[in-house]
C-alpha positions as CSV (number, residue, x, y, z in Angstrom):
1,X,14.5,-33.6,52.3
2,X,13.3,-32.1,55.0
3,X,16.8,-32.3,56.7
4,X,18.6,-30.8,53.7
5,X,16.0,-28.1,53.6
6,X,16.1,-27.4,57.3
7,X,19.7,-26.9,56.8
8,X,19.0,-24.8,54.1
9,X,16.5,-22.2,55.5
10,X,19.7,-20.3,57.6
11,X,22.3,-21.0,55.0
12,X,22.2,-17.1,52.5
13,X,23.1,-18.2,49.8
14,X,19.9,-21.0,49.5
15,X,18.1,-18.1,51.0
16,X,18.5,-16.1,47.7
17,X,18.1,-19.1,45.3
18,X,14.6,-20.0,46.9
19,X,13.6,-15.7,46.2
20,X,14.9,-15.7,42.6
21,X,14.0,-18.9,41.3
22,X,9.9,-18.9,41.2
23,X,11.3,-15.7,39.0
24,X,13.2,-17.1,36.4
25,X,12.2,-18.4,33.2
26,X,13.8,-21.4,32.9
27,X,12.3,-22.8,36.1
28,X,9.1,-21.6,33.8
29,X,10.0,-23.7,30.6
30,X,7.1,-26.0,30.9
31,X,4.5,-23.7,31.2
32,X,6.0,-21.0,28.3
33,X,6.2,-24.2,25.9
34,X,2.3,-25.1,26.8
35,X,1.5,-21.3,26.2
36,X,3.0,-20.8,22.9
37,X,2.0,-24.6,21.6
38,X,-1.4,-23.2,22.6
39,X,-0.6,-20.1,20.8
40,X,1.4,-21.5,17.3
41,X,-2.4,-23.9,17.9
42,X,-4.7,-21.0,17.3
43,X,-2.2,-19.1,15.1
44,X,-2.6,-22.4,12.6
45,X,-6.4,-22.7,12.9
46,X,-6.5,-18.9,11.2
47,X,-3.5,-18.9,9.0
48,X,-6.0,-19.9,6.3
49,X,-8.7,-17.2,6.6
50,X,-5.0,-14.5,7.1
51,X,-4.4,-16.0,3.7
52,X,-7.2,-15.9,1.7
53,X,-7.7,-12.0,3.5
54,X,-4.5,-11.0,2.5
55,X,-4.8,-12.6,-1.5
56,X,-8.3,-10.9,-1.4
57,X,-6.1,-7.5,-0.4
58,X,-3.5,-8.5,-3.4
59,X,-5.8,-8.6,-5.6
60,X,-8.2,-5.4,-5.5
61,X,-4.6,-3.6,-4.9
62,X,-4.1,-4.7,-8.1
63,X,-7.0,-3.7,-10.1
64,X,-6.1,-0.6,-8.2
65,X,-2.6,-0.5,-9.5
66,X,-4.5,-1.3,-13.3
67,X,-7.1,1.5,-13.0
68,X,-4.5,4.0,-12.1
69,X,-2.3,2.8,-14.9
70,X,-5.6,3.6,-17.2
71,X,-6.3,7.3,-16.4
72,X,-2.2,8.0,-16.2
73,X,-2.4,6.7,-19.8
74,X,-6.0,8.6,-20.6
75,X,-4.6,11.6,-19.1
76,X,-1.3,11.9,-20.9
77,X,-3.6,10.6,-24.2
78,X,-5.8,13.9,-23.2
79,X,-3.0,16.0,-23.2
80,X,-2.1,15.2,-26.9
81,X,-5.8,14.9,-28.2
82,X,-6.1,18.5,-26.4
83,X,-3.0,19.7,-28.3
84,X,-3.9,18.0,-31.6
85,X,-7.8,19.9,-31.3
86,X,-5.3,23.1,-30.5
87,X,-3.0,23.0,-33.5
88,X,-6.2,21.9,-35.6
89,X,-8.1,25.7,-34.0
90,X,-4.5,27.2,-35.5
91,X,-4.7,26.4,-38.6
92,X,-8.7,26.4,-38.9
93,X,-8.1,30.5,-37.4
94,X,-5.2,31.2,-40.0
95,X,-7.8,29.5,-42.8
96,X,-10.1,31.9,-41.8
97,X,-8.0,35.0,-41.5
98,X,-6.4,34.0,-45.7
99,X,-10.0,33.5,-46.8
100,X,-11.3,37.1,-45.1
101,X,-8.4,38.5,-46.6
102,X,-9.2,37.0,-50.0
103,X,-13.2,38.0,-49.5
104,X,-11.8,42.1,-48.5
105,X,-9.4,41.8,-51.6
106,X,-12.6,40.4,-53.7
107,X,-14.6,43.5,-52.3
108,X,-12.6,46.0,-52.9
109,X,-11.8,44.6,-56.3
110,X,-16.0,44.8,-57.1
111,X,-16.2,48.0,-55.6
112,X,-13.7,49.8,-58.0
113,X,-15.1,47.9,-60.4
């Protein structure tokens, strides 16, 4: 190997290879594999907490959606109640006007007699 190195160090392609080899990912596969396995182990440790947190957020979202639907229903039904009250108010106004006309008619008849 020393003999090959001494012969190769003057060979231009060998010099290019020696400069490129440390930067190639395929030569550092074991290092990258170890890093990713470590990251995977950390992720697996924290996955239960993340799932629990996700479920908590989903529950809160569902609760807020229910509240939103309830408020929407109340607003829609509230509009119906307002219309019903307005209709009742109009009916009462008409009844009041009819009674006032009858009272005025009776008062004029009384004055006439």
